C-alpha distance (Angstrom), angle and dihedral (degrees) to the residues before:
residue distance angle dihedral
X1 . . .
X2 3.76 . .
X3 3.79 121.6 .
X4 3.81 118.0 -98.7
X5 3.80 110.0 -102.1
X6 3.81 90.4 -147.0
X7 3.80 94.4 52.8
X8 3.81 92.4 58.9
X9 3.83 95.7 69.5
X10 3.82 93.0 167.8
X11 3.82 88.3 83.5
X12 3.81 96.3 45.0
X13 3.77 127.3 93.0
X14 3.79 101.4 -128.6
X15 3.80 118.7 -147.6
X16 3.79 94.5 -173.8
X17 3.81 140.8 -26.7
X18 3.75 142.8 -171.1
X19 3.85 131.5 -170.5
X20 3.82 95.4 -69.7
X21 3.82 107.8 19.3
X22 3.79 144.0 38.4
X23 3.79 138.5 -163.0
X24 3.80 131.4 -140.2
X25 3.76 137.5 169.6
X26 3.81 113.8 -95.2
X27 3.80 109.9 -103.7
X28 3.84 89.6 -143.0
X29 3.84 102.5 34.4
X30 3.77 119.7 -166.2
X31 3.83 89.4 -163.0
X32 3.80 133.1 18.7
X33 3.83 111.8 -83.1
X34 3.81 92.3 18.1
X35 3.83 106.5 165.4
X36 3.78 138.0 -172.4
X37 3.85 124.5 -139.7
X38 3.77 114.6 -158.6
X39 3.78 141.2 173.5
X40 3.84 115.2 -111.3
X41 3.81 89.2 -134.3
X42 3.83 115.1 76.3
X43 3.81 105.0 -108.3
X44 3.79 123.1 162.8
X45 3.82 100.9 -162.5
X46 3.78 130.8 45.5
X47 3.80 91.0 -135.0
X48 3.83 91.3 58.4
X49 3.81 91.8 63.4
X50 3.78 115.4 111.6
X51 3.82 117.6 -119.1
X52 3.83 88.0 -108.7
X53 3.85 90.9 53.5
X54 3.81 90.7 47.3
X55 3.79 90.5 52.7
X56 3.84 93.2 45.2
X57 3.86 91.1 50.5
X58 3.81 93.5 49.6
X59 3.84 93.0 45.0
X60 3.83 89.8 50.4
X61 3.81 90.0 44.9
X62 3.79 88.8 55.5
X63 3.83 91.1 50.6
X64 3.77 92.8 49.0
X65 3.82 92.0 45.3
X66 3.82 90.6 52.6
X67 3.83 91.3 48.5
X68 3.82 92.1 48.1
X69 3.81 92.2 48.8
X70 3.84 90.9 47.8
X71 3.84 91.3 49.2
X72 3.85 93.7 48.6
X73 3.82 114.3 29.6
X74 3.84 87.1 -171.4
X75 3.75 90.3 73.2
X76 3.79 106.4 103.7
X77 3.80 99.8 169.9
X78 3.76 143.2 -15.9
X79 3.80 146.2 -140.6
X80 3.76 116.0 -120.7
X81 3.80 119.8 -175.4
X82 3.76 151.0 103.7
X83 3.83 140.3 -126.7
X84 3.82 117.6 -131.1
X85 3.82 120.2 -155.1
X86 3.80 129.1 -1.9
X87 3.78 94.1 -84.8
X88 3.82 88.3 59.6
X89 3.79 92.5 50.0
X90 3.81 101.3 -94.1
X91 3.82 106.4 151.7
X92 3.81 99.4 178.1
X93 3.82 118.1 43.2
X94 3.85 94.6 -134.8
X95 3.80 115.3 95.5
X96 3.80 111.4 -105.5
X97 3.74 131.1 168.9
X98 3.82 118.2 -147.0
X99 3.81 115.7 -138.0
X100 3.81 103.0 -165.8
X101 3.81 116.5 -177.6
X102 3.80 114.7 -137.6
X103 3.76 127.2 -154.6
X104 3.82 131.3 -167.0
X105 3.82 116.6 -89.7
X106 3.80 96.9 17.5
X107 3.75 122.9 135.7
X108 3.81 120.8 -104.9
X109 3.80 116.9 -89.0
X110 3.80 111.8 -89.3
X111 3.85 108.2 -112.4
X112 3.82 93.0 -126.9
X113 3.79 91.8 53.5
X114 3.81 95.1 43.4
X115 3.84 89.0 57.6
X116 3.82 94.0 62.9
C-alpha cells in the first residue's frame, strides 16, 4: 500500500494549521485559490472525524475563507464540501474538504473536476 500524500506534511506547502487540522492549496485547482482543509490524523471518512477534529476543520476553513476573500475581493461566495468513498468521487482516502472560491459570472464547475 502506498503512503498517504496528505500524511507526509513535510512535502506540502501549508497555508495554515491548528492543533488538529491543516490547509493547503489544491494541486489541481478548479478555481484560483482553491484550498483543501484536512485533519492531521489519517481518517478515510468524514463521519469518522471526532467532534474536536470537525470543529478544528471548520474553524480553519473559516480562517482560509477569510484570507481568500481578503486576497481576492472578487470572491463573492464559495463551495465547501467533501467526497466520501471512491463511488462518490473521493480520489485520496484521507478526508479533505474543498474550499472553492466562486466569483460572479463564472461558468459552473465541470462535473469531472468537481469530483476530485
